[in-house]
Structures are given as structure tokens and as C-alpha cells.
C-alpha positions as CSV (number, residue, x, y, z in Angstrom):
1,M,116.7,106.8,100.6
2,L,118.5,109.1,103.0
3,R,119.7,106.0,105.0
4,V,121.9,104.9,102.1
5,V,123.7,108.2,102.2
6,L,123.9,108.3,105.9
7,I,125.6,104.9,106.3
8,P,129.0,105.8,104.9
9,V,128.8,109.1,106.8
10,F,128.0,107.2,110.0
11,L,131.0,104.9,109.5
12,A,133.4,107.7,108.5
13,V,132.5,109.5,111.8
14,L,133.3,106.4,113.7
15,Y,136.6,105.7,112.0
16,L,137.7,109.4,112.3
17,G,137.4,109.0,116.0
18,F,137.5,112.7,116.9
19,P,136.4,113.9,120.4
20,G,132.7,113.2,120.6
21,S,132.6,111.1,117.5
22,N,130.5,108.4,119.3
23,Y,127.8,111.0,120.0
24,V,127.8,112.3,116.5
25,A,127.7,108.7,115.1
26,M,124.9,107.9,117.5
27,G,122.9,111.0,116.2
28,I,123.5,109.9,112.6
29,F,122.4,106.4,113.5
30,I,119.2,107.7,115.1
31,I,118.4,109.9,112.1
32,A,119.1,106.9,109.7
33,S,116.9,104.7,111.9
34,L,114.0,107.2,112.0
35,T,114.1,107.6,108.2
36,D,112.9,104.0,108.1
37,I,109.7,105.0,109.9
38,A,109.3,108.2,107.9
39,D,109.9,106.5,104.5
40,G,107.2,103.9,105.1
41,Y,104.7,106.4,106.5
42,I,105.1,108.8,103.7
43,A,104.9,106.1,101.0
44,R,101.7,104.6,102.5
45,R,100.1,107.9,103.1
46,R,100.8,109.1,99.5
47,G,99.9,105.7,98.0
48,Q,103.4,105.5,96.6
49,V,104.3,102.0,97.9
50,T,106.3,100.3,95.1
51,D,107.9,96.8,94.7
52,F,111.3,98.6,94.4
53,G,110.6,100.3,97.8
54,K,109.4,97.0,99.4
55,F,112.8,95.5,98.4
56,T,115.2,98.4,99.0
57,D,113.7,99.6,102.3
58,P,114.5,96.4,104.3
59,L,117.8,96.1,102.5
60,A,118.8,99.6,103.7
61,D,117.8,98.6,107.2
62,K,120.0,95.5,107.1
63,I,123.0,97.4,105.7
64,L,122.6,100.0,108.5
65,V,122.3,97.4,111.3
66,V,125.2,95.2,109.9
67,S,127.4,98.3,109.5
68,A,126.9,99.2,113.2
69,M,127.3,95.6,114.3
70,L,130.6,95.1,112.4
71,W,131.9,98.3,114.0
72,F,131.1,96.9,117.4
73,V,132.7,93.6,116.5
74,E,135.8,95.3,115.4
75,R,135.9,97.3,118.6
76,N,135.4,94.2,120.7
77,T,132.2,95.5,122.1
78,M,130.1,92.8,120.4
79,P,131.0,89.1,120.0
80,A,131.0,88.1,116.3
81,W,128.4,85.3,117.1
82,V,125.8,88.0,118.0
83,A,126.3,89.7,114.6
84,L,126.3,86.4,112.8
85,T,123.1,85.4,114.5
86,V,121.4,88.5,113.1
87,I,123.0,88.1,109.7
88,V,122.0,84.4,109.5
89,R,118.4,85.2,110.6
90,E,118.2,87.9,107.9
91,F,119.4,85.5,105.2
92,M,117.0,82.7,106.4
93,V,113.9,85.0,106.5
94,T,114.9,86.5,103.1
95,A,115.2,82.9,101.6
96,L,111.8,82.0,103.0
97,R,110.3,85.1,101.5
98,L,111.9,84.3,98.1
99,V,110.5,80.8,98.1
100,A,107.1,82.1,99.0
101,V,107.2,84.7,96.2
102,G,108.0,81.9,93.8
103,K,104.8,80.2,94.9
104,G,102.8,83.4,94.5
105,R,102.7,84.3,98.2
106,V,103.9,87.3,100.1
107,I,105.1,86.9,103.6
108,A,104.3,90.1,105.5
109,A,106.4,91.5,108.3
110,E,105.5,89.9,111.6
111,L,105.1,91.8,114.9
112,S,108.0,90.0,116.3
113,G,110.1,91.1,113.3
114,K,109.2,94.7,114.0
115,I,109.9,94.3,117.7
116,K,113.3,92.8,116.7
117,T,114.1,95.7,114.5
118,A,113.1,98.3,117.2
119,V,115.0,96.5,119.9
120,T,118.1,96.2,117.7
121,M,118.0,99.8,116.7
122,V,117.6,101.1,120.3
123,C,120.3,98.8,121.7
124,L,122.8,99.6,118.9
125,T,122.1,103.3,119.4
126,A,122.7,103.1,123.2
127,M,125.9,101.0,122.7
128,H,127.5,104.1,121.1
129,V,127.7,105.8,124.5
130,V,127.2,103.1,127.2
131,N,130.5,101.8,128.5
132,E,129.2,99.5,131.3
133,R,129.9,96.0,130.2
134,W,126.9,94.5,132.1
135,I,124.5,96.9,130.4
136,V,126.1,96.2,127.0
137,N,125.6,92.5,127.7
138,I,121.9,93.1,128.4
139,F,121.7,94.9,125.0
140,L,123.4,92.0,123.3
141,G,121.1,89.5,125.0
142,A,118.0,91.5,123.9
143,I,119.3,91.7,120.3
144,S,120.0,87.9,120.2
145,L,116.8,86.9,121.9
146,T,114.5,89.0,119.7
147,T,116.4,87.9,116.6
148,V,116.1,84.2,117.3
149,V,112.5,84.4,118.4
150,S,111.4,86.4,115.4
151,G,113.3,84.1,113.0
152,I,111.6,81.0,114.5
153,E,108.2,82.7,114.3
154,Y,108.6,83.4,110.6
155,Y,109.4,79.7,109.9
156,V,106.7,78.3,112.2
157,K,104.0,80.5,110.7
158,N,105.1,79.8,107.1
159,I,106.5,76.3,107.2
160,D,103.9,75.2,104.6
161,V,105.8,77.3,102.0
162,L,108.7,74.9,102.3
163,K,106.6,71.8,101.7
164,Q,106.8,70.1,98.3
165,D,103.9,70.6,96.0
166,S,101.9,67.3,95.5
């Protein structure tokens, strides 16, 4: 779990604020984001997919994303409502998955969720170096839109999980 180690390093670089720290932080964020792809690929290829990994891998992604978003909120680059939208969606989808597991069902990642993750990671990466407000606003819109759409899709496709047993 290289990501778990990189998250505090990423934040430390941002808070130190030395010349070029945004570029260094962006590089660390990219490496941390890419470890997500590598971890999953290696685990599947070697047949080492575990329940622990299925739980901790998405958790590490969420911690990385929320860390970056809170940094941008603190710097007044991102409105808090955008970060909150992402956080609420994550809690809602996690709650849906927990209910499903309690009923013996696993809710797999949807394509829209994977697109949301990719868009969020790319936009957050670029926001480390882009200073044009109108471009940042496009990134924020893309993050918000993909977050809401993917959250809705999870609920629409799995609404039966929430229905009472007869």
C-alpha cells in the first residue's frame, strides 16, 4: 500500500510550500494514483485478490482524493460543496454496498464509478499547476458531474437491495 505512505508525504510537501512544491506534490499525487492501477493489476494477475485488499484499496483511494480536496478547499481553490458532494457520494455508495453484503450480494464497481475516479484523479492532478479560474471551474464541474451521475447509477441499478424482505 504505497499510497498510504505517500499521502502524508504529499500533504507535507504542500504544507512546506517550498519553490516548486506544487509540482513535487503533483508528482507524488500521480504516483499515488498510479499505484491504484498497479495494485489491482498485480493482485489479479498473481491471483492474490483478498477481502482485505478489496476493502483497503478503495479506502486508500478515498483518503488520497479527500486529502487533495481538503487542501484545495483550504486554499480556496475548491468550494467546500464540491468536496462534500464527493464525500457524501462515497458514504452513500459504501452504505449501499454494506446493506448488499448483509444480504449476501456484492455490488461490483460500475463503469461510471471508474470514470468518476479517473476524472477526479486527472482533474485534481491538473489543479496543482493550473491557475486559470475558468479551467479550474471546468475541472470542478467535471468532478461534480461524474460524482453525482455515478452515485445515482449505483442506486438505480441496485435499488432492490434497499427493499424490505417479504
